[in-house]
N, C-alpha and C positions, 0 to 999 in steps of 0.2 A: 647539436641536437641529433639523434640516432631514428631512424626511420623504416620499419620494415616493411614491404610492399609485398603484396600478394594474396593469397587464397585461406583462408584461415582452416579447411581442411586436406591440404596438400601435407604429403606424407614430409616432403621436404622442408616446408613451412614448420610444421611441426619439432623438427628436428632444431629449428634454426630458434626457434621460439625456447625448445628446451637450453641452448646452449648460452642463449641470452639471458634467461634467467640465472642460469647455473652462473654465470660470470658476475651477475647482478649488476647490469647493464640495463641502463632506463634507455625506453624506446617507446616509442609511438608506433601503433599497426595502421597502415591502409590499405581495406580491404579494397584492391579493384575490381573486383567484380561488382560490388555492390556501389563503391563510390566514382569508379572509371579511373582514368588518368586523362590527363591533360596533355592537348596537342602540344604545347611548349616542354612538358616535361619528357615524352617522348623524343623529342627531337634533341634536349639534353641529353639523356641516356644515350641514345645512340650515337650521339656524338663522342661521348666518353669511350663506349665499349663496344660500338658498331652495330650495327643492325643486324646482322647474321646471330651473333652472340645473345642479343634479347629476344629474337623470333622462337618462340619453344615449336621448333620442327615434328616433336616426336609425340606430341598429346593428340588428343582424340579431337581436340577441336579443329588441329592443322588438317587431319585426315578426314573432318566432315567439309572442309571446303571444296571446292569446284575445282576440276583441272584449269580452267580459266582464272578462277582466284589464285590459284599457286604460281601460272605462268610468269615468266619476265619479272619474277622477284626483285625489286630495289628497295631503296632506302625510304623511299614516297612512300611506295605501295602497302609496304611493310610498318609503315606507322598509320598508315590509315586501318591498315585490319586491325594490327593490334587494339589502337581507338576504339575501333566498334566492337571489338570481339577480348577482353582483356586477358581472356584465358590462353591468348596467343603469346602473352608474356612469359617468359620464363620467371620462375618461383625459387627464391624470394630473390626480392631487388633492397638490398641494404644499402641506405644512403646514412653517410655519415659527413656534415660538413659539407664539403664541395666533391666530395667523393663517393662513388658507389661500386659494391659489389653484386655480381649477378650470381645467383646458383648461392649455395650452401655450401663452406670450405671451413673448418673449425679454423686453419692456421690462415687463413688469407682476414677470417673474420678478428682473430686476436691481433693480428699486424695491424689493421686498419685501427681497431679500436682500443688499440696500449695506453694505458692509461698511466 
């Protein structure tokens, strides 16, 4: 099963949705702004790709955090922040089988989803 996690109105998500549709890939969409993300899922993701890759430090949600919240970032603190504020998770996260991809890269999607 293929699942794409993110926020529907994000431009990168829209490109990923379009690519999946063009490639006729069946997928499930999980809006983590509405449905959230479990602590276990975040632990699994960070163990696969690292919290540094998963944490979106370029968005407005990151910039709205206090200096204290951003200081001394580590895996545990990043996971807690991402669970509390899912907009801090880079988008999209594509899950296929036991593997994930963070961000949209058509070549990486093609490789992961080879039929």
